[in-house]
C-alpha positions, -999 to 999 in steps of 0.1 A, spaced: 199 380 -477 227 369 -454 244 396 -434 281 401 -437 299 374 -416 332 383 -398 350 356 -419 335 365 -452 369 380 -464 390 350 -454 404 336 -485 424 307 -469 415 281 -456 387 276 -481 359 263 -458 330 242 -471 300 262 -482 263 252 -486 251 242 -520 241 270 -542 206 270 -559 221 258 -591 238 230 -574 207 220 -556 188 219 -589 215 199 -605 216 174 -576 178 171 -576 171 168 -613 204 152 -623 209 177 -651 213 214 -657 217 235 -689 251 251 -697 271 268 -723 301 244 -725 334 262 -725 350 233 -744 328 225 -773 311 260 -772 276 245 -775 245 253 -754 242 219 -738 231 199 -708 253 183 -682 244 150 -667 249 148 -629 256 113 -618 266 118 -581 273 144 -554 310 146 -563 305 176 -588 343 177 -595 344 143 -612 312 143 -631 286 168 -647 292 154 -682 284 175 -712 260 156 -735 277 172 -765 315 167 -760 315 144 -729 337 168 -710 333 167 -671 335 194 -646 373 193 -639 381 195 -676 360 226 -679 377 242 -650 411 236 -666 399 248 -701 384 280 -683 418 288 -669 437 279 -701 415 302 -723 412 331 -699 449 334 -688 467 326 -721 444 349 -742 435 374 -715 398 364 -718 396 371 -756 388 334 -763 361 317 -742 361 281 -755 386 254 -762 370 250 -796 383 285 -805 415 281 -786 428 253 -807 430 276 -837 459 294 -822 490 283 -841 520 297 -822 517 277 -790 537 246 -781 518 225 -757 526 193 -738 498 173 -722 506 146 -697 477 124 -709 468 109 -744 430 106 -740 399 124 -730 381 155 -741 409 180 -735 433 159 -755 407 153 -783 405 190 -789 441 201 -782 455 174 -805 442 195 -835 470 220 -827 501 221 -848 527 220 -819 509 196 -796 526 167 -778 511 142 -753 523 112 -734 515 86 -708 536 67 -684 539 30 -691 565 20 -665 603 17 -659 608 -7 -688 605 20 -713 625 51 -722 614 86 -726 600 93 -761 594 56 -769 561 49 -785 539 23 -769 509 14 -790 513 47 -808 514 66 -775 546 84 -763 560 72 -729 574 99 -706 584 97 -670 576 131 -656 605 128 -631 629 124 -661 614 140 -692 633 134 -725 624 169 -739 650 195 -744 651 227 -722 627 256 -728 606 235 -752 570 243 -744 548 273 -738 522 254 -718 523 221 -699 489 206 -689 482 179 -663 449 170 -647 452 150 -614 485 134 -623 511 146 -598 495 129 -568 505 96 -585 542 105 -587 566 92 -561 586 125 -561 562 151 -574 585 181 -568 612 165 -589 585 162 -616 576 199 -611 613 207 -616 613 188 -648 583 207 -660 601 239 -651 631 229 -672 610 221 -703 589 253 -701 601 284 -718 605 315 -696 571 328 -689 556 295 -698 530 280 -675 519 247 -661 482 246 -658 471 217 -636 448 202 -611 456 179 -582 437 167 -551 440 195 -527 432 199 -490 415 233 -489 418 237 -452 453 223 -445 487 238 -447 510 207 -452 510 181 -480 499 146 -469 525 120 -477 506 87 -482 533 66 -498 569 68 -509 597 49 -525 628 42 -505 664 42 -516 660 6 -528 629 17 -549 606 -3 -526 572 10 -519 566 24 -484 531 30 -472 526 58 -446 489 57 -446 462 33 -458 468 29 -496 443 48 -519 440 39 -556 424 61 -583 407 47 -614 429 46 -645 419 36 -679 454 21 -686 456 0 -654 427 -22 -643 438 -22 -606 440 16 -604 469 39 -598 484 46 -563 481 80 -546 514 91 -531 506 126 -520 476 149 -515 485 185 -516 479 216 -496 490 253 -496 526 240 -489 528 231 -526 527 268 -535 557 275 -514 577 247 -528 569 256 -563 581 291 -556 615 277 -545 617 260 -579 612 294 -596 575 293 -603 549 320 -594 517 301 -588 482 313 -591 455 293 -573 420 298 -590 390 289 -570 363 286 -597 325 287 -596 309 293 -630 275 276 -633 270 290 -668 299 268 -680 291 239 -659 317 246 -632 300 236 -599 310 225 -565 331 241 -537 364 226 -548 369 240 -583 406 247 -579 431 251 -608 467 260 -605 488 280 -629 525 278 -622 544 304 -643 581 300 -649 597 333 -637 633 328 -625 659 301 -618 648 283 -587 667 269 -557 652 234 -554 619 223 -537 
């Protein structure tokens, strides 16, 4: 057994750790049994590469690691741990939820709820609330929803693709009820302190690159979607200035198929009127 190390109690920065035994087994055999916290089934996850965060697909519901991370926080924080799976969570009838995507396993389950709304961003040619191929368009920097509309806003790796992410966070704050929460994931530098600005829009709405452009895969765009920012602990301070109290969860739960050293989910709770980011 490893003896205590002087830095064992350091919580930030979150330094890389060796693979656990479960992760080594998953990497070697490309599969590991789990109890999926989305569909609720005893299942198997298929491991397709070393990036645990973006794979580890459940053979029953096709959820991947990052989606189970978000479902874990959603179920455990909203219900104080009484509900363990998203399959059970969707039976709650008194929650209004806004999801910033209209596809995927999370959407497929949450869309069964009575007060559920989802959207995509289709470009500047559309207005907020307009339907495009039966999907609602919303610009997160200028949402069309009224104030204090939602109990929960969900986004998974969306805000890095927004030119002004803190304007979007301010809009999320506006449409949340007091005490409501934004549960989200973003690419996050676990050992840095300042956000990395990779691209921006100038006053003429022209794209400016500050670093080599990076594009993430997007089912709606064949050429991918540009990364404007990668976040760090600075984000929590800027969210606080908006009026959020933000919890950062660093998850590892192999029983639920949550593997890897970078299982980080954020829960920004609307507490008070902010002062701008």
